[in-house]
C-alpha positions as a printed NumPy array, in Angstrom:
array([[199.696, 114.362, 279.519],
       [203.42 , 113.892, 278.838],
       [205.791, 116.608, 279.961],
       [206.573, 119.204, 277.355],
       [209.987, 120.828, 277.308],
       [210.345, 124.209, 278.951],
       [211.805, 126.71 , 276.513],
       [213.164, 129.801, 278.204],
       [213.243, 132.994, 276.157],
       [215.468, 135.973, 276.801],
       [216.282, 136.419, 280.469],
       [213.182, 134.545, 281.706],
       [215.13 , 131.666, 283.313],
       [217.609, 134.008, 285.021],
       [214.703, 136.222, 286.113],
       [212.876, 133.255, 287.635],
       [216.038, 132.169, 289.461],
       [216.103, 135.602, 291.135],
       [212.731, 134.866, 292.813],
       [212.655, 133.813, 296.488],
       [213.018, 130.023, 296.913],
       [209.338, 129.371, 297.669],
       [208.233, 131.349, 294.609],
       [210.732, 129.44 , 292.411],
       [209.435, 126.095, 293.628],
       [205.819, 127.122, 293.137],
       [206.48 , 128.504, 289.64 ],
       [208.359, 125.338, 288.672],
       [205.549, 123.145, 289.996],
       [202.947, 125.148, 288.089],
       [204.942, 125.131, 284.867],
       [205.317, 121.355, 285.004],
       [201.73 , 120.718, 286.042],
       [199.982, 123.021, 283.616],
       [202.23 , 122.779, 280.559],
       [200.847, 124.737, 277.629],
       [197.261, 123.5  , 277.604],
       [195.639, 125.789, 280.173],
       [195.333, 129.521, 280.597],
       [194.271, 131.85 , 283.376],
       [193.515, 135.528, 282.858],
       [194.168, 137.446, 286.045],
       [194.775, 140.98 , 287.182],
       [197.342, 141.839, 289.841],
       [197.634, 145.579, 289.359],
       [195.083, 146.324, 292.062],
       [196.391, 146.771, 295.594],
       [193.491, 145.015, 297.297],
       [193.472, 141.568, 295.634],
       [194.379, 139.337, 292.706],
       [191.36 , 139.067, 290.438],
       [190.971, 135.865, 288.404],
       [188.947, 136.793, 285.339],
       [188.819, 133.523, 283.394],
       [190.388, 130.047, 283.383],
       [190.143, 127.618, 280.5  ],
       [191.79 , 124.781, 278.606],
       [193.311, 125.737, 275.274],
       [192.691, 123.343, 272.441],
       [194.396, 125.291, 269.637],
       [197.366, 127.633, 269.169],
       [195.154, 130.728, 269.145],
       [193.072, 131.828, 272.081],
       [189.465, 131.7  , 270.951],
       [187.554, 134.931, 270.501],
       [184.974, 133.508, 272.921],
       [187.566, 133.165, 275.7  ],
       [188.99 , 136.614, 274.969],
       [185.504, 138.121, 275.122],
       [184.812, 136.457, 278.474],
       [188.025, 137.991, 279.82 ],
       [187.105, 141.441, 278.464],
       [183.548, 141.257, 279.809],
       [184.715, 140.263, 283.264],
       [187.377, 142.986, 283.259],
       [184.691, 145.571, 282.462],
       [182.383, 144.094, 285.109],
       [185.192, 144.351, 287.648],
       [185.624, 148.025, 286.795],
       [181.912, 148.654, 287.295],
       [181.855, 146.702, 290.552],
       [184.855, 148.583, 291.922],
       [183.29 , 151.895, 290.87 ],
       [180.001, 151.009, 292.612],
       [181.843, 149.808, 295.692],
       [183.851, 153.02 , 295.82 ],
       [180.68 , 155.114, 295.505],
       [179.043, 153.184, 298.342],
       [182.027, 153.874, 300.621],
       [181.848, 157.61 , 299.898],
       [178.144, 157.831, 300.794]])
């Protein structure tokens, strides 16, 4: 796949340059490697882990309703799992 140009919007380039060096290199590598054809839905708002909900290759401009539904379903399942896990700890 040929490289696509990186188009920086707003302060995104300046913001990325403020990252620590290792994070900048990793982000640059990922941007060049992935381009615009792949997507990963993930959740980082939890303190205990980063949860990867879905990863897929995009074939059109719009994200398919199927891929969105997978992400939603897994997000709900994560909520249920965390709730069950929390209840088990309290017992």
